[in-house]
C-alpha positions as CSV (number, residue, x, y, z in Angstrom):
1,M,-75.6,20.5,-21.8
2,R,-77.9,20.9,-18.8
3,E,-79.4,24.0,-20.4
4,Y,-80.0,22.0,-23.6
5,A,-81.7,19.2,-21.8
6,A,-83.9,21.6,-19.8
7,A,-85.0,23.3,-23.0
8,H,-86.1,20.1,-24.8
9,E,-88.7,17.6,-24.0
10,I,-87.8,14.0,-23.3
11,A,-88.3,11.9,-26.5
12,V,-87.7,8.5,-25.0
13,T,-87.6,7.1,-21.4
14,E,-86.3,3.6,-20.9
15,T,-86.1,1.7,-17.5
16,T,-83.4,-0.8,-17.1
17,A,-82.2,-3.0,-14.2
18,F,-79.6,-0.3,-13.5
19,G,-81.8,2.8,-13.7
20,T,-83.6,5.1,-16.1
21,R,-82.3,6.4,-19.5
22,Y,-83.7,9.6,-20.9
23,T,-83.2,10.7,-24.5
24,T,-83.8,14.3,-25.8
25,E,-83.7,15.6,-29.3
26,G,-83.6,19.2,-30.6
27,V,-81.6,22.0,-32.1
28,L,-78.3,23.0,-30.4
29,D,-77.2,26.6,-30.8
30,T,-73.5,26.8,-31.3
31,P,-71.1,29.7,-30.8
32,D,-70.5,29.9,-34.6
33,G,-74.2,30.2,-35.4
34,R,-74.8,26.6,-36.7
35,R,-77.9,24.9,-35.3
36,P,-77.5,21.1,-35.7
37,M,-80.2,18.7,-34.6
38,V,-78.7,16.7,-31.7
39,R,-79.7,13.7,-29.6
40,T,-78.5,13.6,-26.0
41,V,-78.7,10.7,-23.6
42,W,-78.9,11.0,-19.8
43,F,-79.0,8.3,-17.1
44,I,-80.2,8.2,-13.5
45,E,-78.9,5.2,-11.6
46,G,-81.4,3.3,-9.5
47,N,-81.2,5.1,-6.2
48,E,-80.0,8.5,-7.3
49,E,-81.9,11.6,-8.3
50,T,-79.5,13.5,-10.4
51,P,-79.2,12.7,-14.1
52,R,-75.7,12.0,-15.5
53,F,-74.9,13.1,-19.1
54,V,-73.9,10.0,-21.2
55,T,-73.5,11.1,-24.8
56,A,-74.6,13.5,-27.6
57,Y,-74.5,13.1,-31.3
58,P,-75.8,14.9,-34.4
59,L,-79.0,13.8,-36.2
60,E,-79.6,14.1,-39.9
61,R,-82.2,16.7,-40.8
62,S,-85.1,15.4,-42.9
63,A,-85.4,16.8,-46.4
64,G,-88.3,19.2,-47.0
């Protein structure tokens, strides 16, 4: 997942009382050749520097 996050721009940054949440979106290359659009969420707690992976889920592709 770290390679995925490094290859995609941050779509949303949100600051909370607990730290900062970063959301990325983009195509994820899979071993079987599929390329789903995926959203990942990362979090950096207030006094830390290293992001922690929180979740990932597929996005629907737009028609057209």
